[in-house]
VOPAGU-2260 file (C-alpha; in pm, 1 decimal, decimal comma):
REM VOPAGU-2260
SITE   aa  ch    i         X         Y         Z
SITE  MET   A    0      -2,9      -7,0       8,5
SITE  ALA   A    1     161,3     340,9    -118,3
SITE  LEU   A    2     140,6     623,4     122,9
SITE  ASN   A    3     202,8     997,7      45,3
SITE  LEU   A    4     360,0    1100,3     396,7
SITE  GLU   A    5     375,2    1479,8     336,2
SITE  ALA   A    6     -32,4    1471,7     214,0
SITE  LEU   A    7    -130,8    1325,7     548,5
SITE  ALA   A    8       4,4    1562,7     768,5
SITE  ASP   A    9       9,7    1920,6     564,5
SITE  ASP   A   10     148,5    2111,9     851,2
SITE  ALA   A   11     421,3    1852,4     969,3
SITE  PRO   A   12     798,8    1901,7     897,0
SITE  ALA   A   13     956,6    1665,2     624,2
SITE  HIS   A   14    1183,0    1478,7     861,3
SITE  ILE   A   15    1074,7    1113,6     782,3
SITE  PRO   A   16    1392,6     957,7     685,9
SITE  LEU   A   17    1420,1     753,7     358,8
SITE  LEU   A   18    1778,5     669,5     369,8
SITE  VAL   A   19    1949,5     559,1     692,9
SITE  PRO   A   20    2275,5     745,5     761,6
SITE  GLN   A   21    2593,3     495,4     748,0
SITE  ARG   A   22    2667,1     318,3    1064,0
SITE  GLN   A   23    2981,9     167,2    1195,3
SITE  ALA   A   24    2963,8    -194,6    1147,6
SITE  LEU   A   25    2940,7    -423,9    1488,7
SITE  ALA   A   26    3232,9    -505,7    1605,5
SITE  GLY   A   27    3351,7    -848,5    1512,1
SITE  ALA   A   28    3064,7    -888,9    1262,8
SITE  PRO   A   29    3174,1    -822,6     896,2
SITE  GLY   A   30    2963,4   -1008,4     667,9
SITE  ARG   A   31    2760,0   -1186,0     926,6
SITE  LEU   A   32    2415,0   -1321,8     821,9
SITE  LEU   A   33    2109,2   -1162,0     895,4
SITE  LYS   A   34    1766,8   -1276,3     948,0
SITE  PHE   A   35    1440,4   -1080,6     923,0
SITE  HIS   A   36    1152,5   -1260,6    1106,0
SITE  ALA   A   37     807,5   -1107,3     983,9
SITE  PRO   A   38     467,2   -1224,9     933,5
SITE  GLU   A   39     229,0   -1190,7     609,0
SITE  ILE   A   40      76,2    -827,7     653,6
SITE  VAL   A   41    -259,6    -722,1     516,1
SITE  PHE   A   42    -266,2    -338,0     591,4
SITE  GLY   A   43    -561,2     -89,8     530,8
SITE  GLU   A   44    -906,0      59,7     609,6
SITE  ASN   A   45   -1180,3    -203,7     620,9
SITE  SER   A   46    -951,9    -479,8     629,1
SITE  VAL   A   47   -1087,5    -689,8     903,6
SITE  ALA   A   48   -1252,7    -890,2     655,1
SITE  GLU   A   49    -929,6   -1039,3     538,7
SITE  ALA   A   50    -884,0   -1225,7     887,7
SITE  ALA   A   51   -1148,7   -1450,4     818,7
SITE  HIS   A   52   -1004,1   -1536,5     456,9
SITE  ALA   A   53    -678,9   -1577,1     610,7
SITE  ALA   A   54    -798,8   -1830,0     890,4
SITE  VAL   A   55    -943,5   -2054,0     598,6
SITE  ARG   A   56    -624,7   -2025,0     398,9
SITE  LEU   A   57    -463,3   -2143,5     728,2
SITE  GLY   A   58    -698,9   -2445,5     744,8
SITE  ALA   A   59    -945,8   -2325,8    1017,7
SITE  HIS   A   60   -1274,1   -2491,8    1090,4
SITE  ARG   A   61   -1317,9   -2394,0    1438,1
SITE  PRO   A   62   -1118,5   -2086,2    1512,6
SITE  LEU   A   63   -1109,6   -1977,0    1871,5
SITE  LEU   A   64   -1158,0   -1590,2    1863,5
SITE  VAL   A   65    -931,5   -1442,4    2152,3
SITE  THR   A   66   -1032,8   -1081,7    2269,5
SITE  ASP   A   67   -1131,7    -895,2    2589,1
SITE  PRO   A   68   -1414,7    -700,1    2732,8
SITE  GLY   A   69   -1305,1    -361,9    2601,8
SITE  MET   A   70   -1284,5    -505,5    2266,5
SITE  ILE   A   71   -1650,7    -683,6    2312,3
SITE  GLU   A   72   -1810,5    -341,4    2395,6
SITE  ALA   A   73   -1645,9    -137,1    2113,1
SITE  GLY   A   74   -1794,3    -401,2    1884,1
SITE  TRP   A   75   -1538,0    -511,5    1692,0
SITE  PRO   A   76   -1509,7    -889,1    1756,8
SITE  ASP   A   77   -1878,7    -903,1    1645,2
SITE  GLU   A   78   -1783,1    -756,4    1280,8
SITE  LEU   A   79   -1537,1   -1023,8    1277,5
SITE  LEU   A   80   -1733,4   -1283,6    1363,8
SITE  GLY   A   81   -2002,9   -1225,4    1071,5
SITE  TYR   A   82   -1729,8   -1256,1     850,7
SITE  LEU   A   83   -1601,9   -1589,5    1004,7
SITE  ARG   A   84   -1979,8   -1695,3     972,3
SITE  ASP   A   85   -1971,5   -1574,5     607,8
SITE  ALA   A   86   -1651,2   -1793,4     531,3
SITE  GLY   A   87   -1838,1   -2088,4     666,9
SITE  LEU   A   88   -1632,8   -2126,8    1009,3
SITE  ASP   A   89   -1763,4   -2228,1    1359,5
SITE  ALA   A   90   -1588,5   -1985,5    1565,5
SITE  ARG   A   91   -1565,1   -1982,9    1949,1
SITE  THR   A   92   -1470,7   -1661,5    2151,5
SITE  TRP   A   93   -1296,4   -1637,5    2472,7
SITE  ASN   A   94   -1247,6   -1303,5    2643,3
SITE  ASP   A   95   -1174,5   -1379,8    3023,1
SITE  LEU   A   96    -883,4   -1171,7    3009,6
SITE  THR   A   97    -754,8    -858,6    3192,4
SITE  PRO   A   98    -442,4    -604,9    3069,8
SITE  ASN   A   99    -107,2    -745,4    3090,6
SITE  PRO   A  100    -210,4   -1130,3    3071,7
SITE  LYS   A  101    -152,5   -1322,5    3364,1
SITE  ASP   A  102     -34,2   -1722,2    3365,3
SITE  HIS   A  103    -373,3   -1837,4    3523,0
SITE  GLU   A  104    -551,9   -1666,6    3251,6
SITE  ILE   A  105    -353,2   -1832,5    2960,6
SITE  ALA   A  106    -422,4   -2166,6    3137,6
SITE  ALA   A  107    -786,9   -2085,0    3142,9
SITE  GLY   A  108    -777,8   -1971,1    2793,2
SITE  HIS   A  109    -596,2   -2303,4    2672,2
SITE  GLU   A  110    -837,8   -2497,0    2849,1
SITE  PHE   A  111   -1130,8   -2360,6    2661,9
SITE  TYR   A  112    -946,6   -2380,4    2366,5
SITE  ARG   A  113    -879,1   -2750,2    2410,7
SITE  ASP   A  114   -1236,3   -2823,4    2528,8
SITE  GLN   A  115   -1386,2   -2645,7    2224,5
SITE  GLY   A  116   -1195,3   -2869,5    1969,7
SITE  CYS   A  117   -1023,5   -2511,3    1836,9
SITE  ASP   A  118    -747,4   -2529,1    1582,8
SITE  VAL   A  119    -670,4   -2180,3    1435,7
SITE  LEU   A  120    -623,5   -1909,2    1652,5
SITE  ILE   A  121    -749,5   -1530,6    1592,2
SITE  ALA   A  122    -650,7   -1271,9    1817,2
SITE  ILE   A  123    -831,4    -925,9    1791,8
SITE  GLY   A  124    -716,3    -657,0    2051,2
SITE  GLY   A  125    -439,0    -474,9    2179,1
SITE  GLY   A  126     -93,9    -645,3    2289,3
SITE  SER   A  127    -234,6    -818,2    2581,3
SITE  VAL   A  128    -493,4    -965,1    2385,8
SITE  ILE   A  129    -228,9   -1082,2    2140,5
SITE  ASP   A  130      46,2   -1218,8    2406,7
SITE  ALA   A  131    -266,3   -1416,6    2564,6
SITE  ALA   A  132    -331,6   -1562,6    2212,3
SITE  LYS   A  133      24,7   -1642,1    2173,5
SITE  GLY   A  134      73,0   -1812,6    2523,9
SITE  ILE   A  135    -254,0   -2026,4    2443,2
SITE  ALA   A  136    -106,1   -2138,0    2129,2
SITE  ILE   A  137     206,6   -2243,0    2284,5
SITE  LEU   A  138      52,3   -2452,5    2569,4
SITE  ALA   A  139    -198,4   -2591,1    2297,3
SITE  ALA   A  140     123,5   -2740,3    2111,3
SITE  ASN   A  141     348,1   -2815,9    2423,5
SITE  GLY   A  142     127,4   -2833,3    2748,0
SITE  GLY   A  143     273,7   -2767,7    3079,9
SITE  ASN   A  144     255,1   -2423,6    3241,6
SITE  ILE   A  145     318,3   -2134,9    3047,4
SITE  LEU   A  146     592,7   -2001,9    3309,4
SITE  ASP   A  147     783,3   -2310,6    3163,0
SITE  TYR   A  148     855,6   -2129,9    2868,0
SITE  GLU   A  149    1056,6   -1803,0    2976,5
SITE  GLY   A  150    1339,4   -1739,8    2778,2
SITE  VAL   A  151    1436,9   -1786,6    2413,5
SITE  ASP   A  152    1331,3   -2083,1    2203,2
SITE  GLN   A  153    1197,6   -2291,7    2506,7
SITE  ALA   A  154     889,2   -2387,8    2326,9
SITE  PRO   A  155    1021,4   -2704,4    2112,7
SITE  TRP   A  156     694,5   -2764,6    1939,7
SITE  PRO   A  157     545,2   -2513,2    1664,7
SITE  ILE   A  158     210,3   -2369,7    1755,7
SITE  PRO   A  159    -115,9   -2368,9    1595,0
SITE  PRO   A  160    -174,3   -2120,3    1315,2
SITE  LEU   A  161    -223,2   -1773,7    1449,5
SITE  VAL   A  162    -394,0   -1469,2    1280,7
SITE  VAL   A  163    -392,7   -1122,4    1459,6
SITE  VAL   A  164    -575,5    -800,4    1419,1
SITE  PRO   A  165    -446,0    -529,8    1637,0
SITE  SER   A  166    -634,9    -271,9    1804,4
SITE  THR   A  167    -373,3     -36,2    1945,4
SITE  SER   A  168     -80,3     152,1    1760,5
SITE  GLY   A  169     237,9      47,1    1958,6
SITE  THR   A  170     267,1    -274,1    2095,3
SITE  GLY   A  171     412,8    -438,4    1795,0
SITE  ALA   A  172     271,0    -757,4    1922,4
SITE  ASP   A  173     106,6    -835,2    1607,7
SITE  VAL   A  174     458,4    -890,6    1432,6
SITE  SER   A  175     677,7    -975,0    1707,9
SITE  GLN   A  176     848,5   -1282,3    1830,9
SITE  PHE   A  177     749,3   -1195,3    2174,2
SITE  CYS   A  178     503,1   -1317,6    2435,2
SITE  ILE   A  179     496,8   -1119,6    2760,8
SITE  VAL   A  180     312,2   -1292,7    3051,2
SITE  THR   A  181     275,8   -1173,8    3403,1
SITE  ASP   A  182     406,2   -1430,2    3660,6
SITE  THR   A  183     146,8   -1364,7    3984,0
SITE  ALA   A  184     333,2   -1545,2    4211,2
SITE  ARG   A  185     666,5   -1364,5    4167,3
SITE  GLY   A  186     488,4   -1019,1    4077,9
SITE  THR   A  187     702,4    -973,2    3747,8
SITE  LYS   A  188     670,9   -1018,0    3379,2
SITE  ILE   A  189     841,4   -1281,5    3207,6
SITE  THR   A  190     979,7   -1276,1    2844,6
SITE  ILE   A  191     872,1   -1567,4    2616,2
SITE  LEU   A  192    1102,8   -1532,1    2256,1
SITE  GLY   A  193    1090,2   -1744,0    1994,5
SITE  ARG   A  194    1053,0   -1726,5    1595,3
SITE  ALA   A  195     780,5   -1966,7    1619,8
SITE  LEU   A  196     584,5   -1684,0    1789,2
SITE  VAL   A  197     565,1   -1436,0    1491,8
SITE  PRO   A  198     218,3   -1476,8    1382,8
SITE  ASP   A  199     139,6   -1616,3    1048,4
SITE  ILE   A  200     -83,5   -1308,2     936,5
SITE  THR   A  201    -119,0    -994,7    1083,9
SITE  VAL   A  202    -424,8    -759,3     959,4
SITE  ILE   A  203    -400,1    -415,1    1050,9
SITE  ASP   A  204    -700,7    -193,2    1021,6
SITE  PRO   A  205    -688,5     187,5    1117,2
SITE  ARG   A  206   -1066,5     201,4    1203,2
SITE  LEU   A  207    -977,5     -14,5    1510,3
SITE  LEU   A  208    -770,8     254,0    1659,9
SITE  THR   A  209   -1034,6     518,9    1653,3
SITE  THR   A  210   -1187,8     340,6    1983,1
SITE  MET   A  211    -900,2     309,7    2196,5
SITE  PRO   A  212    -934,6     521,7    2506,2
SITE  GLU   A  213    -719,3     832,1    2517,8
SITE  TRP   A  214    -476,4     680,0    2785,1
SITE  LEU   A  215    -419,4     374,0    2589,3
SITE  ASN   A  216    -381,7     586,7    2293,3
SITE  ALA   A  217     -73,1     756,4    2447,5
SITE  ALA   A  218      54,5     476,1    2621,0
SITE  THR   A  219      52,5     260,4    2282,8
SITE  GLY   A  220     225,1     525,5    2103,1
SITE  LEU   A  221     498,7     600,0    2379,6
SITE  ASP   A  222     555,9     203,2    2337,3
SITE  ALA   A  223     589,8     240,7    1958,1
SITE  LEU   A  224     833,7     518,4    2024,1
SITE  THR   A  225    1030,5     306,7    2278,1
SITE  HIS   A  226    1059,8      16,6    2034,6
SITE  GLY   A  227    1201,9     224,8    1764,9
SITE  ILE   A  228    1455,1     408,8    1951,4
SITE  GLU   A  229    1565,3     110,0    2157,6
SITE  ALA   A  230    1571,9     -94,4    1850,1
SITE  PHE   A  231    1802,6     138,4    1658,8
SITE  VAL   A  232    2055,8     165,4    1933,7
SITE  SER   A  233    2047,2    -221,4    2024,6
SITE  LEU   A  234    2357,8    -410,3    1987,5
SITE  GLY   A  235    2112,7    -636,9    1776,1
SITE  HIS   A  236    2057,5    -380,4    1517,4
SITE  ASN   A  237    2148,1    -417,0    1150,8
SITE  GLN   A  238    2060,3    -261,8     821,7
SITE  LEU   A  239    1726,5    -428,3     764,0
SITE  THR   A  240    1619,9    -282,4    1096,9
SITE  ASP   A  241    1760,6      70,6    1123,9
SITE  HIS   A  242    1537,8     178,2     839,6
SITE  HIS   A  243    1205,0      73,4    1017,2
SITE  ALA   A  244    1317,4     171,8    1341,5
SITE  LEU   A  245    1394,3     545,1    1231,4
SITE  ARG   A  246    1100,6     586,0    1030,7
SITE  ALA   A  247     860,3     462,6    1313,5
SITE  VAL   A  248    1032,2     722,9    1560,9
SITE  ALA   A  249     940,1     984,1    1316,5
SITE  MET   A  250     628,8     898,8    1246,5
SITE  VAL   A  251     525,7     879,2    1633,7
SITE  PHE   A  252     667,5    1211,1    1669,1
SITE  ARG   A  253     470,2    1366,1    1367,7
SITE  HIS   A  254     145,7    1211,6    1439,9
SITE  LEU   A  255      62,6    1080,3    1794,9
SITE  ALA   A  256     -37,1    1415,4    1950,1
SITE  GLN   A  257    -220,1    1456,7    1622,2
SITE  THR   A  258    -428,7    1158,3    1712,2
SITE  MET   A  259    -524,0    1270,1    2059,7
SITE  GLU   A  260    -641,9    1619,8    1909,9
SITE  ARG   A  261    -837,0    1422,7    1649,6
SITE  PRO   A  262    -930,5    1086,0    1745,1
SITE  ASN   A  263   -1115,5    1012,8    1432,6
SITE  PHE   A  264    -893,4    1193,3    1163,7
SITE  MET   A  265    -795,2     841,4     959,8
SITE  PRO   A  266    -470,7     971,4     783,6
SITE  ALA   A  267    -298,9    1045,6    1132,8
SITE  ARG   A  268    -438,3     717,7    1278,5
SITE  THR   A  269    -310,1     542,2     938,8
SITE  MET   A  270      37,6     677,5     998,7
SITE  MET   A  271       9,3     572,4    1387,1
SITE  ALA   A  272     -85,2     216,0    1264,0
SITE  GLN   A  273     224,2     209,9    1036,6
SITE  ALA   A  274     462,6     351,3    1315,4
SITE  SER   A  275     343,5      63,0    1539,2
SITE  LEU   A  276     408,1    -181,4    1249,1
SITE  GLU   A  277     754,9     -53,5    1150,3
SITE  ALA   A  278     843,2     -26,3    1498,5
SITE  GLY   A  279     742,4    -382,1    1579,1
SITE  LEU   A  280     961,4    -511,6    1245,6
SITE  ALA   A  281    1240,7    -325,1    1407,6
SITE  PHE   A  282    1239,3    -471,1    1758,9
SITE  THR   A  283    1157,7    -805,3    1696,9
SITE  ASN   A  284    1467,5    -863,9    1481,2
SITE  ALA   A  285    1699,2    -622,1    1688,3
SITE  ILE   A  286    1505,4    -672,1    2032,4
SITE  LEU   A  287    1523,4    -418,2    2278,4
SITE  GLY   A  288    1701,8    -257,6    2567,4
SITE  ALA   A  289    1686,0    -131,6    2949,1
SITE  ALA   A  290    1397,2      90,5    2916,5
SITE  HIS   A  291    1188,5    -252,8    2863,1
SITE  ALA   A  292    1404,7    -472,4    3081,5
SITE  MET   A  293    1307,6    -212,5    3333,4
SITE  SER   A  294     908,5    -166,2    3237,4
SITE  HIS   A  295     863,9    -530,0    3229,7
SITE  GLN   A  296     936,6    -516,7    3635,7
SITE  VAL   A  297     727,3    -217,6    3736,1
SITE  GLY   A  298     421,1    -344,4    3530,4
SITE  GLY   A  299     447,7    -678,3    3655,5
SITE  MET   A  300     479,8    -560,3    4005,1
SITE  LEU   A  301     212,0    -322,5    3995,2
SITE  ASP   A  302      14,6    -418,2    3696,3
SITE  LEU   A  303      27,9    -122,1    3513,8
SITE  PRO   A  304      28,1     -13,0    3135,1
SITE  HIS   A  305     357,9     -88,4    2973,6
SITE  GLY   A  306     354,5     197,9    2760,0
SITE  VAL   A  307     276,8     462,6    3034,3
SITE  ILE   A  308     603,7     310,7    3228,4
SITE  ASN   A  309     814,7     343,8    2897,1
SITE  GLY   A  310     730,7     694,8    2835,3
SITE  ILE   A  311     872,4     771,9    3202,2
SITE  LEU   A  312    1179,3     561,3    3166,5
SITE  LEU   A  313    1297,6     608,8    2804,4
SITE  PRO   A  314    1439,1     953,0    2849,7
SITE  HIS   A  315    1659,8     835,1    3156,1
SITE  VAL   A  316    1782,2     533,6    2980,1
SITE  ILE   A  317    1876,0     762,7    2664,8
SITE  ARG   A  318    2072,8     982,6    2920,3
SITE  PHE   A  319    2274,0     683,5    3075,2
SITE  ASN   A  320    2310,1     489,6    2715,9
SITE  ALA   A  321    2445,0     812,3    2569,8
SITE  GLU   A  322    2725,5     852,1    2834,3
SITE  ALA   A  323    2882,3     542,8    2681,7
SITE  ASP   A  324    2791,6     600,9    2298,1
SITE  PRO   A  325    2590,5     921,4    2202,8
SITE  TYR   A  326    2619,0     844,6    1840,1
SITE  PRO   A  327    2333,1     648,8    1736,7
SITE  TYR   A  328    2091,6     888,9    1951,0
SITE  ALA   A  329    2212,9    1172,1    1783,2
SITE  THR   A  330    2136,5    1018,0    1440,6
SITE  ILE   A  331    1797,5    1011,4    1581,2
SITE  ALA   A  332    1822,3    1359,1    1677,8
SITE  GLY   A  333    1927,5    1460,6    1318,7
SITE  CYS   A  334    1665,3    1258,1    1161,0
SITE  LEU   A  335    1393,4    1440,3    1366,4
SITE  GLY   A  336    1539,0    1777,5    1272,3
SITE  VAL   A  337    1651,0    1851,6    1640,5
SITE  PRO   A  338    1890,3    2167,3    1596,8
SITE  GLU   A  339    2137,6    2015,4    1881,8
SITE  SER   A  340    2194,8    1731,6    1616,0
SITE  ARG   A  341    2417,6    1949,7    1423,3
SITE  GLY   A  342    2695,2    1981,7    1710,3
SITE  ASP   A  343    2819,9    1762,9    1994,0
SITE  PRO   A  344    2695,7    1408,8    1965,6
SITE  PHE   A  345    2623,5    1400,1    2328,7
SITE  GLU   A  346    2453,0    1706,6    2343,8
SITE  ALA   A  347    2215,9    1601,9    2059,6
SITE  ALA   A  348    2152,6    1276,9    2251,0
SITE  LEU   A  349    2050,7    1496,5    2571,3
SITE  ALA   A  350    1844,6    1704,1    2340,2
SITE  LEU   A  351    1658,6    1372,7    2225,7
SITE  ALA   A  352    1597,7    1263,9    2549,8
SITE  ASP   A  353    1439,4    1580,6    2665,1
SITE  ARG   A  354    1215,1    1584,2    2321,0
SITE  VAL   A  355    1076,4    1248,9    2409,9
SITE  GLU   A  356    1016,8    1335,3    2759,5
SITE  GLN   A  357     822,1    1662,0    2621,0
SITE  LEU   A  358     608,1    1448,2    2396,9
SITE  ALA   A  359     515,1    1207,8    2679,2
SITE  ARG   A  360     402,4    1500,5    2891,9
SITE  GLU   A  361     210,3    1639,5    2617,1
SITE  VAL   A  362       8,1    1348,6    2578,0
SITE  GLY   A  363     -61,1    1315,2    2935,4
SITE  GLY   A  364     208,0    1074,3    3075,0
SITE  PRO   A  365     306,1    1094,5    3432,2
SITE  ARG   A  366     624,5    1273,2    3545,6
SITE  GLY   A  367     782,5     985,8    3736,9
SITE  LEU   A  368     736,1     634,0    3822,2
SITE  GLY   A  369     634,2     785,3    4203,8
SITE  GLU   A  370     321,0     878,6    4049,2
SITE  LEU   A  371     260,0     525,7    3961,9
SITE  GLY   A  372     310,7     400,4    4308,5
SITE  VAL   A  373     663,6     306,3    4284,9
SITE  THR   A  374     862,6     404,5    4595,3
SITE  GLU   A  375    1204,5     393,0    4729,1
SITE  ASP   A  376    1159,0      46,2    4915,1
SITE  HIS   A  377    1086,9    -108,9    4571,1
SITE  ILE   A  378    1440,0     -20,3    4390,4
SITE  ALA   A  379    1674,1    -269,9    4506,6
SITE  ARG   A  380    1412,0    -553,0    4371,5
SITE  LEU   A  381    1317,8    -367,6    4034,7
SITE  ALA   A  382    1704,3    -346,4    3954,4
SITE  HIS   A  383    1779,6    -689,4    4054,0
SITE  LEU   A  384    1493,9    -828,9    3825,5
SITE  ALA   A  385    1550,7    -600,7    3551,6
SITE  LEU   A  386    1937,0    -704,6    3521,7
SITE  ARG   A  387    1778,6   -1041,0    3436,6
SITE  ASP   A  388    1558,5    -933,6    3185,9
SITE  ALA   A  389    1637,5   -1084,3    2828,4
SITE  CYS   A  390    1608,3    -713,3    2677,2
SITE  MET   A  391    1923,6    -607,4    2890,1
SITE  SER   A  392    2113,4    -844,4    2667,3
SITE  THR   A  393    2121,6    -615,9    2381,6
SITE  ASN   A  394    2117,7    -262,1    2575,5
SITE  PRO   A  395    2435,3     -63,3    2416,9
SITE  ARG   A  396    2567,1      16,5    2792,5
SITE  PRO   A  397    2593,6    -269,7    3054,9
SITE  ALA   A  398    2495,3    -191,0    3383,5
SITE  GLU   A  399    2565,1    -311,4    3729,5
SITE  GLU   A  400    2300,2    -349,5    3999,1
SITE  LEU   A  401    2422,1     -26,1    4171,6
SITE  GLN   A  402    2374,7     168,5    3836,3
SITE  MET   A  403    2046,3       2,3    3794,6
SITE  GLN   A  404    1933,5     130,5    4123,2
SITE  ALA   A  405    2052,4     466,5    4046,9
SITE  LEU   A  406    1864,3     471,9    3693,8
SITE  PHE   A  407    1543,1     386,1    3855,4
SITE  ARG   A  408    1561,4     641,9    4145,2
SITE  THR   A  409    1637,0     932,7    3891,0
SITE  ALA   A  410    1286,6     806,7    3748,6
SITE  LEU   A  411    1103,9     821,5    4063,5
């Protein structure tokens, strides 16, 4: 689908990069082999019906439609169920789900999937719904407890076919090889990572974004921004991910606030849908960094929206990482037209952090973790768990426990 970026936002500066500046090759990695994981993607308004056709192509007879109460209220699952019936499919619906999907919820969803004799999985909703569907799929193929599969490639058997229809503009779960689940006993989030978790087909209809609550629109937009920035500076970045990461960052900066002001303005919604998609393609292949490692712990402990936490943490992580290497952040700042990018790279990185902070405030984000209920008493535990998170393996600057504690403290 060809998009005229300039025509979609006539008052926005022309800073969406089309060419990625040359970057220094990763140390010791000349000529390394690259892989780029991505599902089949259907993109455009009124594309929801394509999810039914996709399920048929994947061999569905009795698909399980995974969703949540908010989506039911918005009416989108009913629309999709109509298309599934028209395609001759005997769909079942499961929506007993809360934000930040819990281990016991995924177990219940798998039991429903098994008892109903379902085959293909279809997720329509935000990142929590999509992660829940992935978790159900893991258990359908491998059994056991979802917490058994924490880490990389721990699920040996391939999952059932998976179609996803995202309703938010930011999580990237619709294209990623990640599944994030709340471990309720430990009060933290676990990361399950594997190529098999990339959905078979993702259907992105920007209409679904118009029914997001304002706070969720802001949260998922800030999540997409974090995905783009962390993917670009990640130790796992490559020339196949850099372009998507930079474009995503630029599109979020140009269009997120516009969607808050004009919720039903479809050109801006379409661009945010594309920003989410491109950020997802970047981070699922480059992986992420300290902002996500930290956010997973706060969200798991307090059951809070992931993107809201990212919006608080990202500026502090940029400043921390830039002390070791400011150049990737200076590149991002340059692509956004930040004036400081014409000077010292470290100053450019600090200016980028300030711009991120400014955008987060503009869309209603909290000023610090303290507003969310995090206290000094939580810091030692949060820091310890964050250092064990898989996303820290690709953060461009290593951290020790005291440094991680200090980083959490600056974000209070």
